[in-house]
C-alpha positions in Angstrom: -22.2 93.2 -35.0 -25.1 90.8 -34.7 -27.2 90.3 -31.7 -29.9 88.0 -30.5 -32.8 88.4 -28.1 -34.5 86.2 -25.5 -38.0 85.9 -24.2 -39.1 86.0 -27.8 -35.6 84.6 -28.6 -35.8 85.5 -32.2 -33.0 86.3 -34.6 -32.6 89.8 -35.8 -29.7 88.5 -37.7 -28.3 84.9 -37.9 -25.1 83.9 -36.2 -22.3 83.4 -38.7 -19.6 81.5 -36.8 -18.8 79.9 -33.5 -15.8 80.2 -31.3 -13.9 77.4 -29.8 -14.1 77.5 -26.0 -10.7 78.3 -24.5 -9.9 77.5 -20.8 -7.8 80.7 -20.4 -10.7 83.0 -21.4 -12.6 84.9 -18.7 -16.2 86.0 -18.4 -16.9 89.0 -16.2 -20.3 88.6 -14.4 -21.5 92.1 -14.1 -24.1 92.5 -11.2 -26.4 95.5 -11.6 -28.0 97.3 -8.7 -29.9 95.0 -6.5 -29.3 91.6 -8.2 -28.6 89.1 -5.5 -24.8 88.4 -5.3 -25.5 84.8 -4.1 -27.5 84.1 -7.2 -24.8 85.7 -9.4 -22.2 83.4 -7.8 -24.2 80.3 -8.6 -24.9 81.5 -12.1 -21.2 82.1 -12.6 -20.5 78.6 -11.4 -23.1 77.3 -13.9 -21.3 79.1 -16.8 -18.0 77.7 -15.7 -19.3 74.2 -15.4 -21.3 74.3 -18.6 -18.8 75.9 -21.0 -15.6 75.1 -19.1 -14.6 78.7 -19.0 -13.4 80.9 -16.2 -15.8 83.4 -14.6 -15.2 86.4 -12.4 -17.8 88.4 -10.3 -17.5 92.1 -11.0 -18.4 94.8 -8.4 -22.1 95.8 -8.4 -22.9 99.0 -10.4 -26.0 100.8 -11.5 -27.6 100.2 -14.8 -26.5 102.9 -17.3 -28.8 105.9 -17.1 -28.6 106.4 -20.9 -30.3 103.0 -21.4 -33.4 104.0 -19.4 -36.7 104.4 -21.3 -40.3 104.9 -20.2 -42.3 104.2 -23.3 -44.8 101.7 -22.0 -43.3 101.3 -18.5 -40.0 102.0 -16.9 -37.4 99.8 -18.6 -33.8 99.7 -19.7 -32.9 99.1 -23.3 -31.0 95.8 -23.6 -29.3 96.8 -26.8 -27.9 99.9 -25.2 -26.7 97.9 -22.2 -24.7 95.4 -24.2 -23.3 98.1 -26.4 -22.0 100.0 -23.3 -20.7 96.8 -21.8 -18.8 96.0 -24.9 -17.3 99.5 -25.1 -16.2 99.6 -21.5 -15.1 95.9 -21.0 -12.0 95.5 -18.9 -8.9 94.5 -20.9 -8.4 91.5 -18.5 -11.8 90.1 -19.6 -12.9 88.3 -22.8 -16.6 88.6 -22.2 -19.0 90.4 -19.9 -22.4 89.0 -18.9 -24.7 91.4 -17.1 -27.4 90.4 -14.6 -30.3 92.5 -13.5 -33.7 92.2 -11.9 -35.0 95.2 -13.8 -37.1 95.0 -16.9 -35.3 95.2 -20.2 -36.5 95.7 -23.7 -35.7 95.9 -27.4 -37.5 97.0 -30.6 -38.5 94.0 -32.6 -38.3 94.3 -36.4 -39.7 92.3 -39.3 -37.6 90.8 -42.1 -37.7 94.2 -44.0 -36.2 96.0 -41.0 -39.5 97.8 -40.1 -40.9 97.7 -36.6 -43.0 94.6 -36.4 -46.8 95.0 -36.2 -48.5 95.9 -34.0 -46.0 98.7 -33.3 -47.5 99.5 -29.9 -46.4 96.0 -28.8 -43.0 95.7 -30.5 -41.6 99.2 -30.4 -40.6 98.6 -26.8 -40.8 94.9 -26.3 -39.9 93.3 -22.9 -37.3 90.5 -23.1 -35.3 88.3 -20.8 -32.0 88.7 -22.4 -29.9 90.0 -25.3 -26.5 89.0 -26.6 -24.1 89.7 -29.5 -23.8 86.6 -31.7 -20.9 86.1 -31.7 -19.5 88.8 -29.4 -18.3 89.9 -26.0 -21.4 91.2 -24.3 -24.7 89.9 -23.1 -27.4 90.9 -20.6 -30.0 88.8 -18.7 -32.9 89.9 -16.7 -34.9 87.9 -14.1 -37.9 90.3 -14.3 -40.0 88.1 -16.7 -39.0 84.8 -15.2 -40.9 85.0 -12.0 -42.9 82.1 -10.6 -44.2 81.1 -7.2 -42.0 78.0 -7.4 -38.6 79.6 -6.8 -36.7 76.6 -7.9 -38.5 76.7 -11.3 -37.8 80.5 -11.4 -34.1 80.0 -10.8 -34.0 77.1 -13.3 -35.4 79.5 -16.0 -32.8 82.0 -15.1 -29.9 79.5 -15.4 -31.2 78.4 -18.8 -31.4 82.0 -20.1 -27.9 82.8 -18.9 -26.5 79.6 -20.6 -28.5 80.5 -23.7 -27.3 84.1 -24.0 -23.7 83.2 -23.4 -24.0 80.5 -26.0 -24.9 83.3 -28.5 -21.7 85.2 -27.5 -19.8 82.1 -28.4 -21.5 82.1 -31.8 -24.3 79.5 -31.4 -27.5 80.3 -33.3 -31.0 79.3 -32.3 -31.4 75.6 -32.5 -34.4 73.7 -34.0 -34.1 71.0 -31.4 -36.7 71.8 -28.8 -34.8 70.0 -26.1 -31.6 72.1 -26.7 -31.0 75.0 -24.4 -30.3 77.1 -27.6 -33.9 76.6 -28.9 -36.0 79.7 -29.6 -38.8 80.3 -27.1 -40.9 82.1 -29.7 -42.5 84.3 -27.1 -43.5 81.4 -24.9 -41.9 81.0 -21.5 -43.2 77.4 -21.5 -40.5 76.6 -24.1 -37.9 77.5 -21.6 -39.5 75.3 -19.0 -39.6 72.3 -21.4 -36.1 72.6 -22.8 -33.2 70.8 -21.2 -30.2 72.4 -19.5 -27.9 71.0 -22.2 -26.7 71.5 -25.7 -27.8 69.1 -28.5 -25.1 67.1 -30.3 -25.1 69.5 -33.2 -24.5 72.5 -31.0 -21.7 70.7 -29.1 -20.0 69.9 -32.4 -20.3 73.6 -33.5 -18.6 74.7 -30.2 -16.1 71.8 -30.6 -17.0 70.5 -27.1 
């Protein structure tokens, strides 16, 4: 299945279809060791309000040990996390969205499938999130969203959560720089400048 990354927010593959939002579908919000529950509750409410979909806070668990790497620094592989989440998703849930404060990473490839140059940078590249597109699993990290202005920091986190779950629903990156589905292209300022909303084209694609 295809997946999409955030921080760089580049496509490894393009999203092929979108899924109509159904009110009876449920997103499990998976809290990982140490992520503040009060923030998870607010983020769950944001997903419910934004996509008109039910959310449910899951009990806190540890990040999977098999996803841990220490190539450039201690991190967890985002691709491993979403694969494990997809494999272990509860039958009562339609989606699972993980939340962590730990650093997560991916390997970034070029259009030929090779590790992008310079390899030392992209072999283990820190990201803010990763999601199948479309699919049932996504992960978001607050690690790279820090700012002395905590309201701005949380605004970034909300946008990344909405963005990643949008990919689960089949939304690709959007060329509209105001749309929450735009690609950040390795610039966190892009997230700060985008709006917490979908453009009309993305709304139509999701049949909102």
